C-alpha positions in Angstrom: 8.2 3.8 20.5 8.5 7.5 19.8 12.0 8.8 20.2 11.6 12.1 18.3 8.9 14.7 18.0 9.1 17.3 15.2 6.8 20.3 15.2 5.4 22.5 12.5 5.6 26.2 13.2 2.6 28.2 12.1 -0.5 27.6 14.2 1.3 24.7 15.9 3.9 26.7 17.9 3.2 30.2 16.7 -0.1 32.1 16.5 -0.7 33.8 13.1 -2.8 36.7 14.6 -0.1 39.4 14.3 1.1 38.1 10.9 -2.3 38.7 9.3 -3.0 41.9 11.3 0.2 43.3 9.9 -0.8 42.4 6.4 -4.2 44.1 6.9 -2.6 47.3 8.2 -0.1 47.3 5.3 -2.8 46.8 2.7 -5.1 49.3 4.5 -8.0 46.9 4.9 -9.9 46.3 8.1 -8.3 43.4 10.2 -11.6 41.7 10.3 -11.8 41.7 6.5 -8.4 40.2 6.2 -9.2 37.5 8.8 -12.4 36.7 6.9 -10.5 36.4 3.6 -8.0 34.0 5.2 -11.0 31.9 6.5 -12.5 31.9 3.0 -9.5 30.7 1.2 -8.8 28.1 3.9 -12.4 26.8 3.5 -11.8 26.6 -0.3 -8.7 24.5 0.2 -6.5 27.2 -1.2 -3.2 28.6 0.1 -3.9 31.1 2.8 -1.5 33.5 1.1 -4.2 33.9 -1.6 -6.0 36.2 0.9 -3.4 38.9 0.2 -4.4 38.8 -3.5 -8.0 39.0 -2.6 -7.4 42.0 -0.4 -5.4 43.8 -3.1 -6.2 42.2 -6.5 -3.2 41.8 -8.8 -0.6 42.5 -6.2 2.8 40.8 -6.3 3.3 39.3 -2.8 7.1 39.0 -3.2 7.2 42.7 -4.2 5.0 43.6 -1.3 7.2 41.8 1.1 10.2 43.7 -0.2 8.3 47.0 0.2 7.4 46.1 3.7 11.0 45.3 4.6 12.2 48.5 3.1 9.6 50.4 5.1 10.7 48.7 8.3 7.4 46.8 8.5 8.6 43.4 7.5 8.3 40.0 9.1 8.3 39.9 12.9 8.2 37.0 15.3 8.9 37.0 19.0 7.7 35.7 22.4 4.2 37.2 22.2 3.6 35.1 19.1 4.1 31.8 20.8 1.2 29.7 22.1 1.2 29.6 25.9 1.9 25.8 26.1 4.9 25.7 23.8 7.8 26.1 26.2 6.4 23.8 28.9 5.3 21.0 26.4 8.6 21.0 24.5 10.6 21.0 27.7 8.5 18.2 29.1 9.2 16.0 26.0 13.0 16.7 26.3 12.9 15.8 29.9 11.3 12.5 29.0 14.2 11.8 26.7 12.5 12.6 23.4 14.5 14.4 20.7 12.6 17.6 19.8 12.8 19.3 16.4 11.1 22.3 14.8 10.6 22.8 11.1 7.9 24.2 8.8 7.3 26.5 5.9 9.0 29.6 7.0 11.7 32.0 5.6 15.3 32.1 6.5 14.6 35.3 8.4 11.9 33.5 10.4 14.4 30.8 11.2 16.8 33.4 12.8 13.9 34.9 14.8 12.8 31.5 16.1 16.4 30.6 17.1 16.6 33.9 19.0 13.7 32.6 21.2 15.9 29.8 22.5 13.0 27.3 22.5 13.5 23.9 24.2 14.5 21.9 21.1 17.4 19.9 19.8 17.3 21.3 16.2 15.5 23.9 14.2 15.2 24.5 10.5 12.8 26.1 7.9 11.8 25.4 4.4 13.6 28.6 3.4 16.9 27.1 4.6 16.3 23.7 3.1 15.1 25.1 -0.3 12.0 22.9 -0.3 8.6 23.4 1.3 5.7 21.2 2.4 3.9 19.3 1.1 6.7 18.3 -1.3 7.9 14.7 -0.5 11.5 16.1 -0.6 10.8 18.2 2.5 10.0 15.1 4.5 12.9 13.2 3.0 15.2 16.0 4.2 13.5 15.8 7.6 14.2 12.0 7.9 17.9 12.7 7.1 17.9 15.5 9.7 16.4 13.6 12.7 18.8 11.1 14.3 16.1 8.4 14.6 14.3 6.0 12.3 11.1 7.3 10.5 8.9 4.9 12.5 10.3 6.5 15.7 9.5 10.0 14.6 6.2 11.8 15.0 5.5 14.9 13.0 3.0 17.3 14.7 1.0 19.8 12.7 -2.4 21.5 12.2 -2.8 21.0 8.4 -3.9 17.5 7.4 -3.0 17.9 3.7 0.3 19.8 4.1 1.6 18.2 7.3 0.0 14.8 8.1 -0.5 13.1 4.7 3.0 13.7 3.3 4.6 12.9 6.7 2.8 9.6 6.8 3.8 8.9 3.2 7.4 9.4 4.3 7.0 6.7 6.9 6.6 9.0 9.9 4.0 8.8 12.7 1.7 11.8 12.8 -0.2 13.9 15.3 -3.0 16.3 14.4 -3.2 19.4 16.5 -6.7 20.9 16.4 -5.5 24.5 16.5 -5.9 27.5 14.2 -8.3 27.8 11.2 -6.9 24.8 9.3 -6.6 22.6 12.4 -10.3 23.2 13.3 -11.8 23.3 9.8 -10.1 20.2 8.5 -10.2 18.1 11.7 -12.8 15.7 10.3 -10.9 14.9 7.0 -9.6 11.4 6.3 -6.0 12.7 6.5 -6.7 14.1 10.0 -8.6 11.0 11.1 -5.7 8.8 10.0 -3.2 10.5 12.4 -1.8 8.4 15.1 -2.6 11.0 17.8 -5.1 13.8 18.1 -4.9 16.7 20.6 -6.3 20.1 21.3 -3.1 21.4 22.9 0.6 20.7 23.1 0.2 19.9 26.8 -2.3 17.2 26.0 -0.2 15.8 23.1 3.0 15.7 25.3 1.2 13.5 27.8 -0.1 11.2 25.0 3.5 10.8 23.7 4.9 9.9 27.1 2.5 7.4 28.7 
């Protein structure tokens, strides 16, 4: 029986469209070029942040973030970045008595912006706050300590089979693959995705599967 559902953030709850458009504008490359570079590194199994280095070879991403913040063009996340089904699906799960958590590979600043959205959830944290990021096993060990239920009663929901599903399963959690975003679509047929306990194309569909 599932008693807790914990959700990844990027391309699970939040669209990355504006994130990459802002990078394209900052680096002064066409948005289509940046989008294509993101797709290319994803297809190669690389970190999508590598797209920044391809758009501007040799750049220091940490330094570029600092420059963006100083210019007032730093990280932004608000209601327009949410997928349309997020609020209704999370509220549906809470109404069904399921504990809802949100945690993924985001900064401390992103955590504050997510909390400001007052999403229907029981707890929210990010890798920036925990000091460890997926797919490290320590991230999921921390998650198990954080959620007030046994690992077998927890489902971790994400789009990335390698970063989300495989390490969550290794920590003893149930898993749900969301076929959303570049990673969710491209890697949907991998063994890691196939091994998930649930598969869905939307959070609305998944919420119904988790509450038969």
